[in-house]
mmCIF file of the protein (N, C-alpha, C, O) and its ligand, coordinates in Angstrom:
data_MODEL
# 
_entry.id   MODEL 
# 
loop_
_entity.id 
_entity.type 
_entity.pdbx_number_of_molecules 
1 polymer     1 
2 non-polymer 1 
# 
_entity_poly.entity_id                      1 
_entity_poly.type                           'polypeptide(L)' 
_entity_poly.nstd_linkage                   no 
_entity_poly.nstd_monomer                   no 
_entity_poly.pdbx_seq_one_letter_code       MLVIDTENVRARYECYRPGCSQRREGPVFGSASVQAFVAEIKGQHLAAYHGEKR 
_entity_poly.pdbx_seq_one_letter_code_can   MLVIDTENVRARYECYRPGCSQRREGPVFGSASVQAFVAEIKGQHLAAYHGEKR 
_entity_poly.pdbx_strand_id                 A 
# 
loop_
_entity_poly_seq.entity_id 
_entity_poly_seq.num 
_entity_poly_seq.mon_id 
_entity_poly_seq.hetero 
1 1  MET n 
1 2  LEU n 
1 3  VAL n 
1 4  ILE n 
1 5  ASP n 
1 6  THR n 
1 7  GLU n 
1 8  ASN n 
1 9  VAL n 
1 10 ARG n 
1 11 ALA n 
1 12 ARG n 
1 13 TYR n 
1 14 GLU n 
1 15 CYS n 
1 16 TYR n 
1 17 ARG n 
1 18 PRO n 
1 19 GLY n 
1 20 CYS n 
1 21 SER n 
1 22 GLN n 
1 23 ARG n 
1 24 ARG n 
1 25 GLU n 
1 26 GLY n 
1 27 PRO n 
1 28 VAL n 
1 29 PHE n 
1 30 GLY n 
1 31 SER n 
1 32 ALA n 
1 33 SER n 
1 34 VAL n 
1 35 GLN n 
1 36 ALA n 
1 37 PHE n 
1 38 VAL n 
1 39 ALA n 
1 40 GLU n 
1 41 ILE n 
1 42 LYS n 
1 43 GLY n 
1 44 GLN n 
1 45 HIS n 
1 46 LEU n 
1 47 ALA n 
1 48 ALA n 
1 49 TYR n 
1 50 HIS n 
1 51 GLY n 
1 52 GLU n 
1 53 LYS n 
1 54 ARG n 
# 
loop_
_struct_asym.id 
_struct_asym.entity_id 
A 1 
B 2 
# 
loop_
_chem_comp.id 
_chem_comp.type 
_chem_comp.mon_nstd_flag 
ALA 'L-peptide linking' y 
ARG 'L-peptide linking' y 
ASN 'L-peptide linking' y 
ASP 'L-peptide linking' y 
CYS 'L-peptide linking' y 
GLN 'L-peptide linking' y 
GLU 'L-peptide linking' y 
GLY 'peptide linking'   y 
HIS 'L-peptide linking' y 
ILE 'L-peptide linking' y 
LEU 'L-peptide linking' y 
LYS 'L-peptide linking' y 
MET 'L-peptide linking' y 
PHE 'L-peptide linking' y 
PRO 'L-peptide linking' y 
SER 'L-peptide linking' y 
THR 'L-peptide linking' y 
TYR 'L-peptide linking' y 
VAL 'L-peptide linking' y 
ZN  non-polymer         . 
# 
_pdbx_entity_nonpoly.entity_id   2 
_pdbx_entity_nonpoly.name        ? 
_pdbx_entity_nonpoly.comp_id     ZN 
# 
_pdbx_nonpoly_scheme.asym_id         B 
_pdbx_nonpoly_scheme.entity_id       2 
_pdbx_nonpoly_scheme.mon_id          ZN 
_pdbx_nonpoly_scheme.ndb_seq_num     1 
_pdbx_nonpoly_scheme.pdb_seq_num     101 
_pdbx_nonpoly_scheme.auth_seq_num    101 
_pdbx_nonpoly_scheme.pdb_mon_id      ZN 
_pdbx_nonpoly_scheme.auth_mon_id     ZN 
_pdbx_nonpoly_scheme.pdb_strand_id   A 
_pdbx_nonpoly_scheme.pdb_ins_code    . 
# 
loop_
_atom_site.group_PDB 
_atom_site.id 
_atom_site.type_symbol 
_atom_site.label_atom_id 
_atom_site.label_alt_id 
_atom_site.label_comp_id 
_atom_site.label_asym_id 
_atom_site.label_entity_id 
_atom_site.label_seq_id 
_atom_site.pdbx_PDB_ins_code 
_atom_site.Cartn_x 
_atom_site.Cartn_y 
_atom_site.Cartn_z 
_atom_site.occupancy 
_atom_site.B_iso_or_equiv 
_atom_site.pdbx_formal_charge 
_atom_site.auth_seq_id 
_atom_site.auth_comp_id 
_atom_site.auth_asym_id 
_atom_site.auth_atom_id 
_atom_site.pdbx_PDB_model_num 
ATOM   1   N  N  . MET A 1 1  ? -1.951  9.426  -9.867  1.00 0.00 ? 1   MET A N  1 
ATOM   2   C  CA . MET A 1 1  ? -3.282  9.262  -9.285  1.00 0.00 ? 1   MET A CA 1 
ATOM   3   C  C  . MET A 1 1  ? -3.152  8.755  -7.858  1.00 0.00 ? 1   MET A C  1 
ATOM   4   O  O  . MET A 1 1  ? -2.479  7.759  -7.592  1.00 0.00 ? 1   MET A O  1 
ATOM   5   N  N  . LEU A 1 2  ? -3.789  9.437  -6.977  1.00 0.00 ? 2   LEU A N  1 
ATOM   6   C  CA . LEU A 1 2  ? -3.719  9.095  -5.567  1.00 0.00 ? 2   LEU A CA 1 
ATOM   7   C  C  . LEU A 1 2  ? -4.937  8.262  -5.194  1.00 0.00 ? 2   LEU A C  1 
ATOM   8   O  O  . LEU A 1 2  ? -6.073  8.642  -5.478  1.00 0.00 ? 2   LEU A O  1 
ATOM   9   N  N  . VAL A 1 3  ? -4.691  7.132  -4.560  1.00 0.00 ? 3   VAL A N  1 
ATOM   10  C  CA . VAL A 1 3  ? -5.780  6.240  -4.169  1.00 0.00 ? 3   VAL A CA 1 
ATOM   11  C  C  . VAL A 1 3  ? -5.784  6.145  -2.650  1.00 0.00 ? 3   VAL A C  1 
ATOM   12  O  O  . VAL A 1 3  ? -4.823  5.673  -2.044  1.00 0.00 ? 3   VAL A O  1 
ATOM   13  N  N  . ILE A 1 4  ? -6.865  6.594  -2.049  1.00 0.00 ? 4   ILE A N  1 
ATOM   14  C  CA . ILE A 1 4  ? -6.955  6.607  -0.591  1.00 0.00 ? 4   ILE A CA 1 
ATOM   15  C  C  . ILE A 1 4  ? -8.145  5.756  -0.162  1.00 0.00 ? 4   ILE A C  1 
ATOM   16  O  O  . ILE A 1 4  ? -9.274  5.963  -0.607  1.00 0.00 ? 4   ILE A O  1 
ATOM   17  N  N  . ASP A 1 5  ? -7.868  4.818  0.694   1.00 0.00 ? 5   ASP A N  1 
ATOM   18  C  CA . ASP A 1 5  ? -8.913  3.966  1.235   1.00 0.00 ? 5   ASP A CA 1 
ATOM   19  C  C  . ASP A 1 5  ? -9.109  4.350  2.694   1.00 0.00 ? 5   ASP A C  1 
ATOM   20  O  O  . ASP A 1 5  ? -8.366  3.903  3.568   1.00 0.00 ? 5   ASP A O  1 
ATOM   21  N  N  . THR A 1 6  ? -10.090 5.162  2.944   1.00 0.00 ? 6   THR A N  1 
ATOM   22  C  CA . THR A 1 6  ? -10.254 5.682  4.301   1.00 0.00 ? 6   THR A CA 1 
ATOM   23  C  C  . THR A 1 6  ? -10.812 4.633  5.258   1.00 0.00 ? 6   THR A C  1 
ATOM   24  O  O  . THR A 1 6  ? -10.570 4.698  6.463   1.00 0.00 ? 6   THR A O  1 
ATOM   25  N  N  . GLU A 1 7  ? -11.554 3.671  4.727   1.00 0.00 ? 7   GLU A N  1 
ATOM   26  C  CA . GLU A 1 7  ? -12.085 2.641  5.617   1.00 0.00 ? 7   GLU A CA 1 
ATOM   27  C  C  . GLU A 1 7  ? -10.993 1.736  6.153   1.00 0.00 ? 7   GLU A C  1 
ATOM   28  O  O  . GLU A 1 7  ? -10.973 1.395  7.335   1.00 0.00 ? 7   GLU A O  1 
ATOM   29  N  N  . ASN A 1 8  ? -10.097 1.357  5.280   1.00 0.00 ? 8   ASN A N  1 
ATOM   30  C  CA . ASN A 1 8  ? -9.017  0.483  5.721   1.00 0.00 ? 8   ASN A CA 1 
ATOM   31  C  C  . ASN A 1 8  ? -7.765  1.265  6.090   1.00 0.00 ? 8   ASN A C  1 
ATOM   32  O  O  . ASN A 1 8  ? -6.742  0.684  6.451   1.00 0.00 ? 8   ASN A O  1 
ATOM   33  N  N  . VAL A 1 9  ? -7.854  2.574  5.998   1.00 0.00 ? 9   VAL A N  1 
ATOM   34  C  CA . VAL A 1 9  ? -6.769  3.467  6.377   1.00 0.00 ? 9   VAL A CA 1 
ATOM   35  C  C  . VAL A 1 9  ? -5.467  3.099  5.667   1.00 0.00 ? 9   VAL A C  1 
ATOM   36  O  O  . VAL A 1 9  ? -4.465  2.741  6.286   1.00 0.00 ? 9   VAL A O  1 
ATOM   37  N  N  . ARG A 1 10 ? -5.528  3.198  4.399   1.00 0.00 ? 10  ARG A N  1 
ATOM   38  C  CA . ARG A 1 10 ? -4.304  2.991  3.617   1.00 0.00 ? 10  ARG A CA 1 
ATOM   39  C  C  . ARG A 1 10 ? -4.374  3.830  2.357   1.00 0.00 ? 10  ARG A C  1 
ATOM   40  O  O  . ARG A 1 10 ? -5.450  4.263  1.945   1.00 0.00 ? 10  ARG A O  1 
ATOM   41  N  N  . ALA A 1 11 ? -3.238  4.055  1.758   1.00 0.00 ? 11  ALA A N  1 
ATOM   42  C  CA . ALA A 1 11 ? -3.179  4.878  0.554   1.00 0.00 ? 11  ALA A CA 1 
ATOM   43  C  C  . ALA A 1 11 ? -2.029  4.418  -0.323  1.00 0.00 ? 11  ALA A C  1 
ATOM   44  O  O  . ALA A 1 11 ? -1.026  3.883  0.150   1.00 0.00 ? 11  ALA A O  1 
ATOM   45  N  N  . ARG A 1 12 ? -2.205  4.642  -1.600  1.00 0.00 ? 12  ARG A N  1 
ATOM   46  C  CA . ARG A 1 12 ? -1.105  4.381  -2.533  1.00 0.00 ? 12  ARG A CA 1 
ATOM   47  C  C  . ARG A 1 12 ? -1.183  5.402  -3.656  1.00 0.00 ? 12  ARG A C  1 
ATOM   48  O  O  . ARG A 1 12 ? -2.192  6.083  -3.837  1.00 0.00 ? 12  ARG A O  1 
ATOM   49  N  N  . TYR A 1 13 ? -0.117  5.487  -4.386  1.00 0.00 ? 13  TYR A N  1 
ATOM   50  C  CA . TYR A 1 13 ? -0.065  6.410  -5.508  1.00 0.00 ? 13  TYR A CA 1 
ATOM   51  C  C  . TYR A 1 13 ? 0.265   5.629  -6.757  1.00 0.00 ? 13  TYR A C  1 
ATOM   52  O  O  . TYR A 1 13 ? 1.228   4.863  -6.785  1.00 0.00 ? 13  TYR A O  1 
ATOM   53  N  N  . GLU A 1 14 ? -0.538  5.824  -7.796  1.00 0.00 ? 14  GLU A N  1 
ATOM   54  C  CA . GLU A 1 14 ? -0.284  5.162  -9.073  1.00 0.00 ? 14  GLU A CA 1 
ATOM   55  C  C  . GLU A 1 14 ? -0.062  6.225  -10.119 1.00 0.00 ? 14  GLU A C  1 
ATOM   56  O  O  . GLU A 1 14 ? -0.833  7.177  -10.244 1.00 0.00 ? 14  GLU A O  1 
ATOM   57  N  N  . CYS A 1 15 ? 1.004   6.045  -10.866 1.00 0.00 ? 15  CYS A N  1 
ATOM   58  C  CA . CYS A 1 15 ? 1.376   7.033  -11.869 1.00 0.00 ? 15  CYS A CA 1 
ATOM   59  C  C  . CYS A 1 15 ? 1.083   6.478  -13.254 1.00 0.00 ? 15  CYS A C  1 
ATOM   60  O  O  . CYS A 1 15 ? 1.459   5.351  -13.575 1.00 0.00 ? 15  CYS A O  1 
ATOM   61  N  N  . TYR A 1 16 ? 0.415   7.272  -14.063 1.00 0.00 ? 16  TYR A N  1 
ATOM   62  C  CA . TYR A 1 16 ? 0.069   6.812  -15.404 1.00 0.00 ? 16  TYR A CA 1 
ATOM   63  C  C  . TYR A 1 16 ? 0.827   7.568  -16.477 1.00 0.00 ? 16  TYR A C  1 
ATOM   64  O  O  . TYR A 1 16 ? 0.486   7.493  -17.658 1.00 0.00 ? 16  TYR A O  1 
ATOM   65  N  N  . ARG A 1 17 ? 1.845   8.287  -16.070 1.00 0.00 ? 17  ARG A N  1 
ATOM   66  C  CA . ARG A 1 17 ? 2.606   9.003  -17.077 1.00 0.00 ? 17  ARG A CA 1 
ATOM   67  C  C  . ARG A 1 17 ? 3.409   8.033  -17.930 1.00 0.00 ? 17  ARG A C  1 
ATOM   68  O  O  . ARG A 1 17 ? 3.988   7.079  -17.411 1.00 0.00 ? 17  ARG A O  1 
ATOM   69  N  N  . PRO A 1 18 ? 3.446   8.268  -19.214 1.00 0.00 ? 18  PRO A N  1 
ATOM   70  C  CA . PRO A 1 18 ? 4.243   7.382  -20.063 1.00 0.00 ? 18  PRO A CA 1 
ATOM   71  C  C  . PRO A 1 18 ? 5.716   7.429  -19.681 1.00 0.00 ? 18  PRO A C  1 
ATOM   72  O  O  . PRO A 1 18 ? 6.268   8.491  -19.394 1.00 0.00 ? 18  PRO A O  1 
ATOM   73  N  N  . GLY A 1 19 ? 6.331   6.271  -19.684 1.00 0.00 ? 19  GLY A N  1 
ATOM   74  C  CA . GLY A 1 19 ? 7.758   6.207  -19.409 1.00 0.00 ? 19  GLY A CA 1 
ATOM   75  C  C  . GLY A 1 19 ? 8.111   6.227  -17.944 1.00 0.00 ? 19  GLY A C  1 
ATOM   76  O  O  . GLY A 1 19 ? 9.291   6.269  -17.595 1.00 0.00 ? 19  GLY A O  1 
ATOM   77  N  N  . CYS A 1 20 ? 7.121   6.198  -17.080 1.00 0.00 ? 20  CYS A N  1 
ATOM   78  C  CA . CYS A 1 20 ? 7.416   6.242  -15.654 1.00 0.00 ? 20  CYS A CA 1 
ATOM   79  C  C  . CYS A 1 20 ? 8.066   4.930  -15.215 1.00 0.00 ? 20  CYS A C  1 
ATOM   80  O  O  . CYS A 1 20 ? 7.595   3.849  -15.569 1.00 0.00 ? 20  CYS A O  1 
ATOM   81  N  N  . SER A 1 21 ? 9.130   5.030  -14.455 1.00 0.00 ? 21  SER A N  1 
ATOM   82  C  CA . SER A 1 21 ? 9.841   3.832  -14.022 1.00 0.00 ? 21  SER A CA 1 
ATOM   83  C  C  . SER A 1 21 ? 9.352   3.336  -12.673 1.00 0.00 ? 21  SER A C  1 
ATOM   84  O  O  . SER A 1 21 ? 9.771   2.270  -12.220 1.00 0.00 ? 21  SER A O  1 
ATOM   85  N  N  . GLN A 1 22 ? 8.488   4.076  -12.035 1.00 0.00 ? 22  GLN A N  1 
ATOM   86  C  CA . GLN A 1 22 ? 7.990   3.691  -10.710 1.00 0.00 ? 22  GLN A CA 1 
ATOM   87  C  C  . GLN A 1 22 ? 6.496   3.954  -10.704 1.00 0.00 ? 22  GLN A C  1 
ATOM   88  O  O  . GLN A 1 22 ? 6.036   4.985  -10.214 1.00 0.00 ? 22  GLN A O  1 
ATOM   89  N  N  . ARG A 1 23 ? 5.747   3.017  -11.250 1.00 0.00 ? 23  ARG A N  1 
ATOM   90  C  CA . ARG A 1 23 ? 4.328   3.291  -11.458 1.00 0.00 ? 23  ARG A CA 1 
ATOM   91  C  C  . ARG A 1 23 ? 3.509   3.240  -10.181 1.00 0.00 ? 23  ARG A C  1 
ATOM   92  O  O  . ARG A 1 23 ? 2.412   3.797  -10.122 1.00 0.00 ? 23  ARG A O  1 
ATOM   93  N  N  . ARG A 1 24 ? 4.025   2.587  -9.173  1.00 0.00 ? 24  ARG A N  1 
ATOM   94  C  CA . ARG A 1 24 ? 3.240   2.481  -7.952  1.00 0.00 ? 24  ARG A CA 1 
ATOM   95  C  C  . ARG A 1 24 ? 4.095   2.809  -6.746  1.00 0.00 ? 24  ARG A C  1 
ATOM   96  O  O  . ARG A 1 24 ? 5.211   2.309  -6.613  1.00 0.00 ? 24  ARG A O  1 
ATOM   97  N  N  . GLU A 1 25 ? 3.578   3.639  -5.879  1.00 0.00 ? 25  GLU A N  1 
ATOM   98  C  CA . GLU A 1 25 ? 4.233   3.991  -4.621  1.00 0.00 ? 25  GLU A CA 1 
ATOM   99  C  C  . GLU A 1 25 ? 3.325   3.536  -3.498  1.00 0.00 ? 25  GLU A C  1 
ATOM   100 O  O  . GLU A 1 25 ? 2.106   3.691  -3.576  1.00 0.00 ? 25  GLU A O  1 
ATOM   101 N  N  . GLY A 1 26 ? 3.901   2.986  -2.475  1.00 0.00 ? 26  GLY A N  1 
ATOM   102 C  CA . GLY A 1 26 ? 3.110   2.509  -1.360  1.00 0.00 ? 26  GLY A CA 1 
ATOM   103 C  C  . GLY A 1 26 ? 2.629   1.093  -1.596  1.00 0.00 ? 26  GLY A C  1 
ATOM   104 O  O  . GLY A 1 26 ? 3.234   0.402  -2.415  1.00 0.00 ? 26  GLY A O  1 
ATOM   105 N  N  . PRO A 1 27 ? 1.605   0.620  -0.954  1.00 0.00 ? 27  PRO A N  1 
ATOM   106 C  CA . PRO A 1 27 ? 0.754   1.410  -0.065  1.00 0.00 ? 27  PRO A CA 1 
ATOM   107 C  C  . PRO A 1 27 ? 1.357   1.616  1.329   1.00 0.00 ? 27  PRO A C  1 
ATOM   108 O  O  . PRO A 1 27 ? 2.278   0.916  1.751   1.00 0.00 ? 27  PRO A O  1 
ATOM   109 N  N  . VAL A 1 28 ? 0.805   2.584  2.004   1.00 0.00 ? 28  VAL A N  1 
ATOM   110 C  CA . VAL A 1 28 ? 1.149   2.807  3.406   1.00 0.00 ? 28  VAL A CA 1 
ATOM   111 C  C  . VAL A 1 28 ? -0.109  2.559  4.233   1.00 0.00 ? 28  VAL A C  1 
ATOM   112 O  O  . VAL A 1 28 ? -1.229  2.678  3.739   1.00 0.00 ? 28  VAL A O  1 
ATOM   113 N  N  . PHE A 1 29 ? 0.095   2.218  5.476   1.00 0.00 ? 29  PHE A N  1 
ATOM   114 C  CA . PHE A 1 29 ? -1.020  1.868  6.356   1.00 0.00 ? 29  PHE A CA 1 
ATOM   115 C  C  . PHE A 1 29 ? -0.964  2.684  7.640   1.00 0.00 ? 29  PHE A C  1 
ATOM   116 O  O  . PHE A 1 29 ? 0.112   3.053  8.110   1.00 0.00 ? 29  PHE A O  1 
ATOM   117 N  N  . GLY A 1 30 ? -2.126  2.958  8.193   1.00 0.00 ? 30  GLY A N  1 
ATOM   118 C  CA . GLY A 1 30 ? -2.193  3.705  9.446   1.00 0.00 ? 30  GLY A CA 1 
ATOM   119 C  C  . GLY A 1 30 ? -2.469  5.175  9.181   1.00 0.00 ? 30  GLY A C  1 
ATOM   120 O  O  . GLY A 1 30 ? -1.934  5.742  8.228   1.00 0.00 ? 30  GLY A O  1 
ATOM   121 N  N  . SER A 1 31 ? -3.288  5.793  10.001  1.00 0.00 ? 31  SER A N  1 
ATOM   122 C  CA . SER A 1 31 ? -3.764  7.141  9.692   1.00 0.00 ? 31  SER A CA 1 
ATOM   123 C  C  . SER A 1 31 ? -2.640  8.166  9.628   1.00 0.00 ? 31  SER A C  1 
ATOM   124 O  O  . SER A 1 31 ? -2.669  9.046  8.767   1.00 0.00 ? 31  SER A O  1 
ATOM   125 N  N  . ALA A 1 32 ? -1.664  8.079  10.502  1.00 0.00 ? 32  ALA A N  1 
ATOM   126 C  CA . ALA A 1 32 ? -0.565  9.046  10.479  1.00 0.00 ? 32  ALA A CA 1 
ATOM   127 C  C  . ALA A 1 32 ? 0.261   8.869  9.211   1.00 0.00 ? 32  ALA A C  1 
ATOM   128 O  O  . ALA A 1 32 ? 0.627   9.846  8.558   1.00 0.00 ? 32  ALA A O  1 
ATOM   129 N  N  . SER A 1 33 ? 0.549   7.625  8.871   1.00 0.00 ? 33  SER A N  1 
ATOM   130 C  CA . SER A 1 33 ? 1.325   7.360  7.661   1.00 0.00 ? 33  SER A CA 1 
ATOM   131 C  C  . SER A 1 33 ? 0.568   7.792  6.418   1.00 0.00 ? 33  SER A C  1 
ATOM   132 O  O  . SER A 1 33 ? 1.149   8.358  5.493   1.00 0.00 ? 33  SER A O  1 
ATOM   133 N  N  . VAL A 1 34 ? -0.720  7.527  6.401   1.00 0.00 ? 34  VAL A N  1 
ATOM   134 C  CA . VAL A 1 34 ? -1.535  7.909  5.254   1.00 0.00 ? 34  VAL A CA 1 
ATOM   135 C  C  . VAL A 1 34 ? -1.555  9.419  5.094   1.00 0.00 ? 34  VAL A C  1 
ATOM   136 O  O  . VAL A 1 34 ? -1.420  9.926  3.981   1.00 0.00 ? 34  VAL A O  1 
ATOM   137 N  N  . GLN A 1 35 ? -1.719  10.137 6.184   1.00 0.00 ? 35  GLN A N  1 
ATOM   138 C  CA . GLN A 1 35 ? -1.739  11.602 6.113   1.00 0.00 ? 35  GLN A CA 1 
ATOM   139 C  C  . GLN A 1 35 ? -0.447  12.145 5.549   1.00 0.00 ? 35  GLN A C  1 
ATOM   140 O  O  . GLN A 1 35 ? -0.464  13.013 4.676   1.00 0.00 ? 35  GLN A O  1 
ATOM   141 N  N  . ALA A 1 36 ? 0.671   11.646 6.038   1.00 0.00 ? 36  ALA A N  1 
ATOM   142 C  CA . ALA A 1 36 ? 1.964   12.121 5.567   1.00 0.00 ? 36  ALA A CA 1 
ATOM   143 C  C  . ALA A 1 36 ? 2.161   11.758 4.097   1.00 0.00 ? 36  ALA A C  1 
ATOM   144 O  O  . ALA A 1 36 ? 2.651   12.562 3.303   1.00 0.00 ? 36  ALA A O  1 
ATOM   145 N  N  . PHE A 1 37 ? 1.774   10.544 3.755   1.00 0.00 ? 37  PHE A N  1 
ATOM   146 C  CA . PHE A 1 37 ? 1.917   10.066 2.387   1.00 0.00 ? 37  PHE A CA 1 
ATOM   147 C  C  . PHE A 1 37 ? 1.114   10.938 1.425   1.00 0.00 ? 37  PHE A C  1 
ATOM   148 O  O  . PHE A 1 37 ? 1.628   11.376 0.395   1.00 0.00 ? 37  PHE A O  1 
ATOM   149 N  N  . VAL A 1 38 ? -0.127  11.183 1.764   1.00 0.00 ? 38  VAL A N  1 
ATOM   150 C  CA . VAL A 1 38 ? -1.008  11.970 0.911   1.00 0.00 ? 38  VAL A CA 1 
ATOM   151 C  C  . VAL A 1 38 ? -0.451  13.377 0.706   1.00 0.00 ? 38  VAL A C  1 
ATOM   152 O  O  . VAL A 1 38 ? -0.538  13.942 -0.385  1.00 0.00 ? 38  VAL A O  1 
ATOM   153 N  N  . ALA A 1 39 ? 0.114   13.925 1.760   1.00 0.00 ? 39  ALA A N  1 
ATOM   154 C  CA . ALA A 1 39 ? 0.632   15.289 1.676   1.00 0.00 ? 39  ALA A CA 1 
ATOM   155 C  C  . ALA A 1 39 ? 1.882   15.378 0.816   1.00 0.00 ? 39  ALA A C  1 
ATOM   156 O  O  . ALA A 1 39 ? 2.136   16.405 0.186   1.00 0.00 ? 39  ALA A O  1 
ATOM   157 N  N  . GLU A 1 40 ? 2.657   14.313 0.790   1.00 0.00 ? 40  GLU A N  1 
ATOM   158 C  CA . GLU A 1 40 ? 3.992   14.391 0.193   1.00 0.00 ? 40  GLU A CA 1 
ATOM   159 C  C  . GLU A 1 40 ? 4.187   13.634 -1.107  1.00 0.00 ? 40  GLU A C  1 
ATOM   160 O  O  . GLU A 1 40 ? 5.047   13.998 -1.910  1.00 0.00 ? 40  GLU A O  1 
ATOM   161 N  N  . ILE A 1 41 ? 3.407   12.591 -1.330  1.00 0.00 ? 41  ILE A N  1 
ATOM   162 C  CA . ILE A 1 41 ? 3.817   11.637 -2.358  1.00 0.00 ? 41  ILE A CA 1 
ATOM   163 C  C  . ILE A 1 41 ? 3.842   12.213 -3.762  1.00 0.00 ? 41  ILE A C  1 
ATOM   164 O  O  . ILE A 1 41 ? 4.740   11.892 -4.541  1.00 0.00 ? 41  ILE A O  1 
ATOM   165 N  N  . LYS A 1 42 ? 2.888   13.045 -4.096  1.00 0.00 ? 42  LYS A N  1 
ATOM   166 C  CA . LYS A 1 42 ? 2.853   13.530 -5.470  1.00 0.00 ? 42  LYS A CA 1 
ATOM   167 C  C  . LYS A 1 42 ? 4.098   14.356 -5.785  1.00 0.00 ? 42  LYS A C  1 
ATOM   168 O  O  . LYS A 1 42 ? 4.758   14.146 -6.803  1.00 0.00 ? 42  LYS A O  1 
ATOM   169 N  N  . GLY A 1 43 ? 4.404   15.290 -4.903  1.00 0.00 ? 43  GLY A N  1 
ATOM   170 C  CA . GLY A 1 43 ? 5.589   16.105 -5.114  1.00 0.00 ? 43  GLY A CA 1 
ATOM   171 C  C  . GLY A 1 43 ? 6.862   15.270 -5.104  1.00 0.00 ? 43  GLY A C  1 
ATOM   172 O  O  . GLY A 1 43 ? 7.761   15.477 -5.918  1.00 0.00 ? 43  GLY A O  1 
ATOM   173 N  N  . GLN A 1 44 ? 6.926   14.336 -4.182  1.00 0.00 ? 44  GLN A N  1 
ATOM   174 C  CA . GLN A 1 44 ? 8.100   13.461 -4.104  1.00 0.00 ? 44  GLN A CA 1 
ATOM   175 C  C  . GLN A 1 44 ? 8.253   12.640 -5.371  1.00 0.00 ? 44  GLN A C  1 
ATOM   176 O  O  . GLN A 1 44 ? 9.343   12.541 -5.935  1.00 0.00 ? 44  GLN A O  1 
ATOM   177 N  N  . HIS A 1 45 ? 7.183   12.072 -5.799  1.00 0.00 ? 45  HIS A N  1 
ATOM   178 C  CA . HIS A 1 45 ? 7.243   11.224 -6.989  1.00 0.00 ? 45  HIS A CA 1 
ATOM   179 C  C  . HIS A 1 45 ? 7.634   12.036 -8.221  1.00 0.00 ? 45  HIS A C  1 
ATOM   180 O  O  . HIS A 1 45 ? 8.510   11.636 -8.988  1.00 0.00 ? 45  HIS A O  1 
ATOM   181 N  N  . LEU A 1 46 ? 6.990   13.158 -8.399  1.00 0.00 ? 46  LEU A N  1 
ATOM   182 C  CA . LEU A 1 46 ? 7.279   13.982 -9.586  1.00 0.00 ? 46  LEU A CA 1 
ATOM   183 C  C  . LEU A 1 46 ? 8.712   14.483 -9.559  1.00 0.00 ? 46  LEU A C  1 
ATOM   184 O  O  . LEU A 1 46 ? 9.368   14.557 -10.598 1.00 0.00 ? 46  LEU A O  1 
ATOM   185 N  N  . ALA A 1 47 ? 9.190   14.820 -8.393  1.00 0.00 ? 47  ALA A N  1 
ATOM   186 C  CA . ALA A 1 47 ? 10.573  15.287 -8.282  1.00 0.00 ? 47  ALA A CA 1 
ATOM   187 C  C  . ALA A 1 47 ? 11.555  14.152 -8.546  1.00 0.00 ? 47  ALA A C  1 
ATOM   188 O  O  . ALA A 1 47 ? 12.582  14.343 -9.196  1.00 0.00 ? 47  ALA A O  1 
ATOM   189 N  N  . ALA A 1 48 ? 11.223  12.963 -8.029  1.00 0.00 ? 48  ALA A N  1 
ATOM   190 C  CA . ALA A 1 48 ? 12.163  11.849 -8.114  1.00 0.00 ? 48  ALA A CA 1 
ATOM   191 C  C  . ALA A 1 48 ? 12.185  11.210 -9.502  1.00 0.00 ? 48  ALA A C  1 
ATOM   192 O  O  . ALA A 1 48 ? 13.248  10.818 -9.983  1.00 0.00 ? 48  ALA A O  1 
ATOM   193 N  N  . TYR A 1 49 ? 11.032  11.103 -10.146 1.00 0.00 ? 49  TYR A N  1 
ATOM   194 C  CA . TYR A 1 49 ? 10.954  10.314 -11.379 1.00 0.00 ? 49  TYR A CA 1 
ATOM   195 C  C  . TYR A 1 49 ? 10.632  11.127 -12.619 1.00 0.00 ? 49  TYR A C  1 
ATOM   196 O  O  . TYR A 1 49 ? 10.738  10.621 -13.736 1.00 0.00 ? 49  TYR A O  1 
ATOM   197 N  N  . HIS A 1 50 ? 10.240  12.380 -12.438 1.00 0.00 ? 50  HIS A N  1 
ATOM   198 C  CA . HIS A 1 50 ? 9.881   13.167 -13.613 1.00 0.00 ? 50  HIS A CA 1 
ATOM   199 C  C  . HIS A 1 50 ? 10.602  14.504 -13.664 1.00 0.00 ? 50  HIS A C  1 
ATOM   200 O  O  . HIS A 1 50 ? 10.324  15.340 -14.523 1.00 0.00 ? 50  HIS A O  1 
ATOM   201 N  N  . GLY A 1 51 ? 11.514  14.692 -12.754 1.00 0.00 ? 51  GLY A N  1 
ATOM   202 C  CA . GLY A 1 51 ? 12.348  15.882 -12.804 1.00 0.00 ? 51  GLY A CA 1 
ATOM   203 C  C  . GLY A 1 51 ? 11.605  17.186 -12.573 1.00 0.00 ? 51  GLY A C  1 
ATOM   204 O  O  . GLY A 1 51 ? 12.058  18.253 -12.987 1.00 0.00 ? 51  GLY A O  1 
ATOM   205 N  N  . GLU A 1 52 ? 10.450  17.092 -11.903 1.00 0.00 ? 52  GLU A N  1 
ATOM   206 C  CA . GLU A 1 52 ? 9.708   18.310 -11.641 1.00 0.00 ? 52  GLU A CA 1 
ATOM   207 C  C  . GLU A 1 52 ? 10.005  18.818 -10.243 1.00 0.00 ? 52  GLU A C  1 
ATOM   208 O  O  . GLU A 1 52 ? 10.231  18.053 -9.306  1.00 0.00 ? 52  GLU A O  1 
ATOM   209 N  N  . LYS A 1 53 ? 9.994   20.144 -10.141 1.00 0.00 ? 53  LYS A N  1 
ATOM   210 C  CA . LYS A 1 53 ? 10.221  20.733 -8.836  1.00 0.00 ? 53  LYS A CA 1 
ATOM   211 C  C  . LYS A 1 53 ? 8.963   20.650 -8.009  1.00 0.00 ? 53  LYS A C  1 
ATOM   212 O  O  . LYS A 1 53 ? 7.853   20.602 -8.539  1.00 0.00 ? 53  LYS A O  1 
ATOM   213 N  N  . ARG A 1 54 ? 9.145   20.632 -6.707  1.00 0.00 ? 54  ARG A N  1 
ATOM   214 C  CA . ARG A 1 54 ? 8.004   20.508 -5.824  1.00 0.00 ? 54  ARG A CA 1 
ATOM   215 C  C  . ARG A 1 54 ? 7.317   21.844 -5.678  1.00 0.00 ? 54  ARG A C  1 
ATOM   216 O  O  . ARG A 1 54 ? 6.319   21.950 -4.965  1.00 0.00 ? 54  ARG A O  1 
HETATM 217 ZN ZN . ZN  B 2 .  ? 5.594   8.653  -12.427 1.00 0.00 2 101 ZN  A ZN 1 
# 
């Protein structure tokens, strides 16, 4: 689950999959960082912790 706070310009990713060893990624701050994070985090997380291809 991707959580984006546009007012405070930050984002984090929370994973609710059972057995996940990294339930929270981030948060990151700043519009450029948030944009990059939002674009990449789901694929990165799934690839890194759930063995899924991007
Ligand atoms: Zn996960």
